[in-house]
C-alpha positions as CSV (number, residue, x, y, z in Angstrom):
1,M,0.0,0.2,0.3
2,K,1.7,3.4,-1.4
3,A,1.3,6.3,1.4
4,A,-1.7,8.7,0.0
5,A,-4.1,11.0,1.1
6,G,-6.1,9.1,3.9
7,R,-3.6,6.4,5.1
8,V,-1.6,6.9,8.2
9,V,2.1,6.1,7.8
10,S,4.6,4.7,10.3
11,M,8.0,5.5,10.2
12,H,10.9,5.6,12.2
13,Y,13.0,9.0,11.8
14,T,16.2,10.9,12.7
15,L,16.2,15.0,12.5
16,T,19.8,16.5,11.9
17,D,20.9,20.3,11.4
18,D,23.5,21.4,9.4
19,A,26.1,20.4,12.0
20,G,24.8,16.7,11.9
21,E,23.4,17.3,15.6
22,V,20.3,14.8,16.2
23,L,17.5,17.4,16.8
24,D,14.8,14.5,17.3
25,S,14.5,11.0,16.4
26,S,11.9,7.9,16.9
27,S,14.8,5.5,17.8
28,G,14.4,3.7,20.6
29,R,10.6,4.4,21.1
30,T,7.7,3.3,19.4
31,P,7.3,4.3,15.6
32,F,5.9,7.4,14.8
33,E,2.6,7.9,13.1
34,Y,0.9,10.5,10.5
35,L,-2.1,10.9,8.8
36,H,-1.0,11.5,5.0
37,G,-2.6,14.7,3.3
38,H,-3.8,16.4,6.5
39,G,-1.0,18.6,7.1
40,N,0.0,16.1,10.6
41,I,3.8,16.9,9.3
42,I,6.0,19.7,7.8
43,G,5.5,20.0,3.9
44,G,8.6,18.9,2.8
45,L,8.7,15.5,4.5
46,E,5.3,14.5,3.5
47,S,5.6,15.9,-0.4
48,A,9.1,13.3,-0.3
49,L,6.6,10.3,1.2
50,E,4.2,10.9,-1.3
51,G,3.7,7.2,-3.4
52,V,5.9,5.3,-0.9
53,E,5.7,2.0,0.4
54,A,6.9,0.0,3.9
55,G,10.3,-0.9,3.6
56,F,11.0,2.8,1.9
57,K,14.5,4.5,3.6
58,S,15.7,7.5,2.1
59,K,17.4,10.5,3.5
60,V,15.2,13.5,2.9
61,T,16.8,17.5,2.7
62,V,13.7,19.9,3.8
63,A,14.6,23.6,3.0
64,P,13.4,26.3,5.6
65,A,10.5,27.6,3.2
66,D,9.3,23.7,3.3
67,G,9.8,23.2,7.0
68,Y,9.3,25.5,9.5
69,G,9.7,28.8,7.4
70,E,12.4,31.6,7.2
71,R,13.2,33.2,10.3
72,N,11.0,36.5,10.7
73,D,13.4,39.6,12.5
74,K,9.9,41.1,13.3
75,A,9.0,38.3,15.8
76,V,11.4,39.1,17.8
77,F,10.8,41.8,20.8
78,E,10.8,43.2,23.8
79,V,8.3,42.7,26.2
80,P,8.4,44.7,29.6
81,R,9.4,43.2,32.4
82,D,6.3,43.7,34.7
83,Q,3.4,41.6,32.2
84,F,5.4,38.5,33.9
85,P,4.1,37.7,37.5
86,P,5.8,39.1,40.2
87,G,8.9,37.0,41.4
88,E,8.8,34.4,38.4
89,E,12.2,33.5,37.4
90,I,12.7,34.2,33.5
91,Q,15.5,32.3,32.1
92,V,17.1,32.7,28.2
93,G,15.8,29.3,26.4
94,M,12.9,28.7,28.6
95,Q,9.2,29.0,26.5
96,V,6.7,31.1,27.7
97,H,2.9,31.3,26.3
98,G,0.6,34.2,25.1
99,E,-2.8,34.8,23.8
100,G,-2.9,35.8,19.8
101,P,-5.5,35.8,16.9
102,Q,-5.2,32.2,16.1
103,G,-5.1,30.7,19.8
104,V,-1.9,30.6,22.3
105,V,1.3,31.4,20.6
106,A,5.0,29.8,22.0
107,F,7.9,32.2,22.6
108,T,11.6,31.4,23.4
109,V,13.0,33.9,25.8
110,V,16.0,35.3,23.8
111,G,17.3,38.1,26.1
112,V,16.2,39.1,30.2
113,A,16.9,42.5,31.2
114,A,15.7,44.4,34.6
115,D,12.5,46.4,33.0
116,H,12.6,43.8,29.7
117,V,12.3,40.5,28.4
118,T,13.2,39.9,24.8
119,L,11.1,37.6,23.4
120,D,11.4,35.3,19.6
121,G,8.1,34.0,18.1
122,N,10.1,31.9,15.5
123,H,9.9,28.2,15.6
124,P,12.9,27.1,17.0
125,L,13.9,25.2,13.6
126,A,12.9,28.5,11.1
127,G,15.7,29.3,8.9
128,K,17.2,25.8,9.4
129,T,17.6,23.1,6.4
130,L,16.5,19.6,8.2
131,Y,17.7,16.2,7.6
132,F,15.4,13.4,7.7
133,D,16.8,9.9,8.0
134,V,13.7,8.0,7.5
135,E,12.6,4.2,6.9
136,V,9.2,3.6,6.5
137,L,7.9,0.5,8.8
138,G,3.8,0.4,7.3
139,V,1.3,2.2,5.1
140,R,-2.2,1.6,6.5
141,E,-5.8,3.0,5.7
142,A,-7.2,5.2,8.2
143,T,-10.0,5.0,10.4
144,E,-13.5,6.7,9.6
145,Q,-13.0,8.2,13.1
146,E,-9.2,9.2,12.3
147,L,-10.1,11.1,8.8
148,D,-12.6,12.9,11.2
149,H,-10.5,14.2,13.3
150,G,-7.5,14.8,10.9
151,H,-4.8,13.0,13.0
152,V,-4.0,9.8,14.0
153,H,-5.2,7.9,17.2
154,A,-3.2,6.0,19.5
155,H,-4.4,3.1,21.4
156,G,-7.0,3.9,23.9
157,H,-6.8,7.5,22.6
158,D,-10.4,8.7,22.8
159,H,-12.4,12.9,22.3
């Protein structure tokens, strides 16, 4: 069976950056499953897996435009320190969340001063070329419930 819209693809992957540093991997864990054609994974990887079958192994390079997008310098901004709860320890690298027009948005703290905090709204992998080493383990038809919900249901998962 080939990977196509409405089918569940099961795979192992290792994601590395330009320096070869491992950013994420399913190695040693349960295989990763996603619903093909529903935007559940980045577009560049999904496109590369279109039409593949169990046993497919490949190295896939995904440019920033087909991954998490280019970095947007306008997404880095300062917020007055008093916008955070008093006494809360704010450290560079931590994630904070705020309410945006599309719901909750994640920001990374990139600077802390006495009177302000600098936040970065870019995805941590924005602007990076991504290198995936993938092995497709299986492809199956999605269940009606998975198609209705637009994502894979793990065993025991219910809404």
